[in-house]
Each structure stands twice: as C-alpha cells, then as structure tokens.
MARROPA-727460 format. One record per residue (C-alpha): x, y, z. Coordinates in steps of 0.1 Angstrom, whole numbers, padded with zeros to 4 digits, always signed. Layout:
BEGIN
XYZ ...
//
This chain:
BEGIN
-0090-0001-0351 -0107+0033-0339 -0128+0026-0311 -0167+0040-0305 -0148+0062-0277 -0125+0077-0297 -0150+0087-0328 -0175+0106-0304 -0156+0111-0267 -0191+0126-0258 -0211+0096-0262 -0222+0083-0227 -0241+0048-0238 -0236+0026-0263 -0254-0006-0275 -0231-0034-0286 -0224-0072-0288 -0201-0095-0271 -0173-0111-0288 -0156-0132-0256 -0161-0137-0221 -0133-0152-0203 -0132-0156-0162 -0098-0136-0149 -0090-0118-0120 -0075-0088-0116 -0049-0064-0088 -0070-0033-0082 -0060-0003-0063 -0089+0015-0063 -0102+0039-0084 -0072+0069-0069 -0046+0040-0071 -0039+0050-0035 -0054+0020-0015 -0043-0013-0008 -0045-0036-0035 -0070-0062-0035 -0078-0093-0058 -0112-0086-0078 -0127-0115-0099 -0146-0111-0127 -0144-0117-0164 -0125-0102-0196 -0148-0093-0219 -0143-0082-0257 -0171-0063-0272 -0178-0059-0310 -0169-0020-0303 -0165+0000-0272 -0171+0037-0253 -0148+0030-0225 -0113+0041-0237 -0088+0015-0232 -0054+0029-0212 -0028+0044-0235 -0012+0077-0245 -0006+0086-0212 -0042+0086-0206 -0056+0061-0180 -0086+0038-0189 -0120+0045-0185 -0142+0032-0159 -0182+0021-0166 -0206-0007-0166 -0218-0033-0188 -0252-0041-0181 -0248-0026-0147 -0218-0043-0139 -0186-0025-0129 -0161-0020-0154 -0128-0018-0135 -0103-0015-0160 -0100-0016-0202 -0068-0025-0217 -0056-0022-0258 -0047-0056-0272 -0039-0050-0307 -0073-0040-0325 -0093-0053-0294 -0101-0036-0261 -0106-0060-0232 -0130-0050-0203 -0126-0066-0166 -0159-0070-0156 -0163-0077-0119 -0193-0100-0118 -0201-0132-0103 -0220-0141-0138 -0204-0145-0173 -0216-0130-0204 -0229-0151-0235 -0211-0145-0265 -0230-0125-0294 -0258-0113-0265 -0267-0079-0270 -0251-0056-0240 -0257-0017-0229 -0224-0001-0221 -0225+0030-0196 -0197+0056-0192 -0183+0074-0161 -0187+0106-0173 -0173+0127-0148 -0139+0105-0147 -0136+0108-0188 -0145+0147-0188 -0114+0148-0164 -0093+0127-0182 -0101+0148-0220 -0100+0181-0200 -0062+0169-0187 -0054+0154-0218 -0065+0184-0246 -0046+0210-0220 -0015+0191-0221 -0016+0192-0259 -0026+0229-0255 +0007+0234-0234 +0030+0213-0252 +0023+0230-0287 +0026+0269-0265 +0061+0259-0251 +0071+0249-0286 +0059+0275-0302 +0077+0301-0273 +0104+0284-0261 +0114+0258-0291 +0112+0231-0261 +0101+0199-0268 +0073+0177-0248 +0094+0142-0245 +0065+0128-0221 +0041+0135-0197 +0020+0119-0170 -0017+0123-0158 -0018+0119-0119 -0050+0115-0100 -0048+0153-0090 -0020+0169-0109 -0003+0160-0140 +0026+0172-0154 +0046+0172-0192 +0086+0168-0193 +0103+0192-0214 +0141+0188-0229 +0155+0215-0218 +0178+0220-0186 +0172+0257-0178 +0150+0263-0150 +0121+0278-0164 +0111+0312-0144 +0074+0325-0134 +0076+0349-0156 +0076+0323-0187 +0052+0301-0172 +0026+0329-0166 +0035+0337-0203 +0022+0298-0215 -0010+0302-0190 -0024+0337-0201 -0018+0324-0241 -0037+0291-0231 -0063+0307-0214 -0067+0335-0246 -0072+0304-0267 -0097+0286-0243 -0118+0318-0242 -0120+0321-0279 -0129+0285-0282 -0108+0276-0308 -0121+0240-0324 -0104+0208-0317 -0108+0179-0343 -0100+0142-0350 -0084+0135-0383 -0081+0097-0393 -0049+0095-0421 -0026+0068-0434 +0006+0069-0417 +0020+0060-0447 +0006+0080-0476 -0009+0109-0461 +0004+0145-0463 -0016+0155-0432 +0008+0129-0412 +0039+0145-0418 +0034+0178-0397 +0020+0159-0372 +0039+0157-0340 +0043+0123-0326 +0064+0122-0293 +0056+0083-0284 +0056+0071-0329 +0029+0047-0334 +0027+0016-0310 +0045-0016-0329 +0009-0036-0329 -0008-0007-0341 -0032-0016-0372 -0049+0010-0397 -0055+0043-0393 -0037+0071-0373 -0057+0095-0354 -0044+0133-0359 -0057+0155-0333 -0056+0189-0341 -0064+0226-0321 -0072+0253-0345 -0043+0272-0357 -0020+0255-0331 -0011+0225-0341 -0016+0190-0348 -0005+0158-0326 -0008+0122-0333 -0029+0107-0306 -0049+0078-0293 -0068+0096-0268 -0103+0108-0263 -0104+0151-0265 -0128+0179-0262 -0137+0191-0298 -0139+0232-0284 -0107+0244-0262 -0137+0265-0245 -0149+0232-0226 -0112+0232-0209 -0125+0260-0188 -0093+0271-0180 -0051+0261-0173 -0034+0264-0145 +0004+0260-0143 +0014+0253-0111 +0050+0253-0110 +0079+0239-0127 +0109+0219-0114 +0143+0204-0125 +0150+0167-0129 +0181+0155-0141 +0187+0175-0175 +0150+0181-0180 +0126+0204-0163 +0090+0193-0154 +0061+0217-0154 +0028+0209-0134 -0006+0219-0146 -0040+0214-0136 -0073+0221-0160 -0109+0224-0156 -0124+0209-0131 -0092+0202-0114 -0085+0240-0111 -0115+0247-0092 -0109+0217-0069 -0075+0227-0062 -0086+0264-0056 -0115+0250-0033 -0085+0234-0013 -0061+0262-0010 -0089+0284+0002 -0103+0260+0029 -0064+0254+0040 -0060+0291+0038 -0092+0292+0063 -0077+0269+0086 -0044+0281+0090 -0060+0321+0094 -0075+0302+0124 -0048+0288+0139 -0023+0317+0131 -0048+0340+0142 -0043+0362+0115 -0051+0372+0081 -0038+0354+0050 -0015+0385+0038 -0001+0379+0070 +0006+0342+0073 +0044+0338+0055 +0052+0367+0083 +0030+0349+0114 +0047+0314+0106 +0082+0327+0100 +0078+0345+0134 +0063+0308+0151 +0094+0294+0133 +0117+0318+0151 +0102+0312+0182 +0103+0274+0180 +0138+0279+0169 +0149+0299+0203 +0128+0277+0226 +0142+0244+0214 +0178+0260+0217 +0172+0270+0254 +0157+0240+0260 +0186+0219+0247 +0206+0240+0270 +0188+0235+0302 +0190+0190+0294 +0225+0202+0288 +0232+0214+0322 +0206+0190+0338 +0230+0164+0321 +0260+0177+0336 +0243+0178+0372 +0235+0147+0369 +0270+0135+0359 +0287+0160+0383 +0264+0146+0417 +0277+0106+0408 +0315+0125+0404 +0311+0142+0435 +0303+0105+0458 +0333+0089+0472 +0340+0062+0455 +0328+0038+0481 +0293+0050+0474 +0292+0051+0439 +0269+0027+0424 +0278-0002+0405 +0255+0008+0375 +0238+0035+0368 +0204+0038+0349 +0185+0070+0335 +0160+0073+0310 +0143+0104+0292 +0112+0110+0272 +0120+0146+0263 +0128+0134+0227 +0153+0119+0206 +0183+0145+0218 +0218+0129+0219 +0233+0153+0232 +0219+0146+0265 +0235+0113+0266 +0269+0126+0254 +0272+0152+0276 +0264+0132+0306 +0293+0109+0296 +0317+0135+0294 +0314+0143+0329 +0305+0111+0348 +0328+0089+0363 +0344+0054+0343 +0341+0028+0368 +0303+0027+0367 +0279+0011+0345 +0256+0030+0328 +0225+0020+0308 +0214+0055+0290 +0180+0062+0269 +0167+0092+0252 +0133+0087+0234 +0099+0106+0221 +0075+0121+0245 +0052+0106+0265 +0025+0111+0242 +0040+0080+0218 +0033+0055+0238 +0058+0022+0245 +0062+0022+0208 +0082+0057+0209 +0113+0056+0193 +0145+0064+0211 +0184+0061+0212 +0199+0039+0238 +0240+0038+0250 +0257+0013+0272 +0290+0022+0291 +0313+0001+0309 +0328-0036+0310 +0336-0043+0276 +0326-0081+0283 +0291-0072+0302 +0287-0049+0271 +0286-0076+0250 +0264-0097+0271 +0234-0074+0276 +0238-0053+0243 +0223-0072+0218 +0200-0087+0245 +0187-0052+0249 +0183-0044+0215 +0164-0074+0212 +0143-0062+0241 +0135-0026+0229 +0137-0034+0189 +0166-0021+0181 +0192-0020+0156 +0230-0009+0167 +0265-0025+0173 +0292-0018+0200 +0334-0020+0205 +0350-0024+0236 +0333-0003+0262 +0309+0017+0243 +0273+0001+0228 +0248+0021+0213 +0218+0015+0189 +0184+0030+0180 +0152+0012+0197 +0121+0013+0185 +0096+0001+0214 +0099+0011+0248 +0075-0015+0265 +0103-0040+0276 +0124-0008+0293 +0121-0023+0325 +0129-0056+0320 +0163-0047+0304 +0168-0026+0342 +0157-0062+0355 +0189-0075+0338 +0212-0050+0347 +0199-0052+0386 +0200-0091+0385 +0238-0092+0373 +0250-0067+0401 +0231-0087+0430 +0234-0084+0459 +0247-0049+0461 +0212-0026+0454 +0222+0002+0427 +0210+0039+0420 +0186+0037+0396 +0174+0071+0387 +0138+0076+0366 +0138+0111+0363 +0107+0129+0353 +0096+0135+0319 +0097+0173+0303 +0072+0164+0279 
//
C-alpha cells in the first residue's frame, strides 16, 4: 500500500477513519533519542490511511497528532501503518479523526533523505562508488561508500559543489509508481536495500531530473531547490568502507550557527580573533605541557626528600608505619619515586588522587608496602572502604580507588594495628 504521506509529502492535515485501536505501551527515549527511556501508555491505532510516515528506508517516523493526541511512533506492518498514540482514552472503530503532521520534523527528514539521494548519485557518477547504507542522525547524517580509499577534502568539495549547483538549478524530484515485476522503469532504478519481504503492490521510484532513479519508500522534496544547500563535513574510514558525513538545508544553517557561537566563545577565552585560534591553542598546549613537566619534577623532588628524611632517621626513631596522601592528581610516579628511596622496614600506606575540587568522590591510586601478612589483611579492607579494585603480591598491594571519604578510617585501622606506639602520620598540603 502507498500511504497518503507518500502520495503527497507536503500534506500537513488529513481526515481519515479508525480501523482498529488496541491498548499498548511504548518504551520511549524522547524525540532526539538522547534522554532516559520511559514507558508511555496509550494505544496502537490503525487508520484507513495516514500522512504520518512509518519508519523505513533509513528514515525515522513522523510525529504529529490524531485528534490532538500525541503520536509518538509509527511503524509499518505489511501494508498497514500502526500509530502509537499517547492517550488515556481510546478511539472508536469507524470514527472519523483528524491527523496533523509535525511539519518541522517532516521537512528536516525530507531534506536529509533527498539530499542523501543526490549525494549518493554524484559519488556514483564521479567515482563509481556505491552507497551500501546510510544513517539519518538527529543532527548529522552519513552515507557508507564501498571503497577502501579515504576521500580527500578536494573530492568532497567537488561533490558538494556539484550538489549545490544542481540545487540552484532547481531540478525536479518526482515519484513514479511501478510494478517491480514488469515495469521497464524499474530496471534502471537504484535499489540498495531491495524491497521488504512483506512488500505488497506497486513500488515507488524517486527520480531526480537528469541525475538518477532510486527505489525508495521515504518522503521527499519535489524540487532540489527545497534542499536549500548541502554541506559535506568530513569522511572517515571504518574497516573497509568510507563514511561521508553531511548536513542539508536547515541543519546546515543550524550547524553554521553553532560553529559561529563556538568561535565567539573561543575568541573571548583565548583573547584573540578566529584567524589566530589554532596558533593560540597550540601555544596554550605547549605551555600546559611545559608546566606539567615542571610540576611532575617538583613532585618527584618532594617524594625523594620525604623518603630521604625517613632514611636519615636512626632505626630506633623510625616509625612502624608511614601514611602520605597527595591530592595533586593521579601521579603514580610520585609513589614510585618515594618507595625507591624509602627505607624497607616501615609499613607504607600511600595514595595519590584528583584535586580537592573533586571532593570526597575523587578517583585515585593506592599503594601498600610492608609486611606480607598485614598486606593481605588490610589491602582488601582498604579497597572496600575506598570503593576500589586491585590486588597484591608478597609485600606490595595496589589498586584504583574511587572514594576518599573513608580515608581516615583506613588510617585508624592501621594505627590500631600498631598500638601502643604512636606512628608518624604526615598529611601533606595539597598543591591543588
């Protein structure tokens, strides 16, 4: 069956009759498929015909209303379109209802889908690259080309320029209904997906004047000028294929607006015009790299000094255990440097973690070194208290930790073990 939405993609309202209405639920993740899924209650509604496109051919379904009630999903089952209507009341079979289309979503889908046909045809004409699949994302779409060769920016610009020239010419886009078994018109039509197994009746062939014919069930513009413009963003290699990302029409304008806003924000942050952004970012990266290198060296010097301070103590004055906790970042080299210079007979409880701004939920790294029996006793307990994972062998134990809230409790356990002698516990100042 050819639905009303496929006969006239610009029809925004339509009166039809209810065929069936059954209670149903729908797991819905929002219009942009980015929010958390929630279960909607409503009805699966079948009408005699529909202007709301059911998902298919790489194109998402339309949204709209039936008698003012929100249609959250439309799927095709054979020759039938099933609408999920979010509603607390059902529809009577045989009742006349009014369908209304969410036009902004339809226009966006038509622009991306017709744009995809145009881009696909031009890559085939210029480079003999077949489009094996495509995906219409919520903000950016892509086609998959059957070539292992990465496409240069020059080739992308060539296709983009040709597409926009054809848009300015205003080439006609038309739909022809043909019998796939007998029609000669069908033989030259591109059909990358083939007809669905449950397809019934005539097939739709979408034609771009002088460019191509493509078997397709989707909604399309009727003139390339309605695409406004095409922008090919970039190409990337995925396994043995190439993905070409693009935006068409209103999406291209939104993308330009987003980029310009980001450019303005960077101008303020970097204190320099757009033409200097790359240079300023590279300079900033170099400064950060240099500063980090100096900081890491300072930490190593401090670790060495702390270890040597213990080494310089006479054995009778050395503590039974030593705890040191740094919040300068997860700098494991600090611990390694300290332990290389520290005396062996002391039990060590050392941690490094994210800065103070991360709070008690900061992530970090823990190391214990000392008596193997005590390592086996305290290591798992400390990891449980600090919500970490790790393991140990002989006199060493280490692991990643995710919560510092119980750090003092760990120290208390260590202190209790070594009573009555009071240990030296040093809490180093944070450099954050």
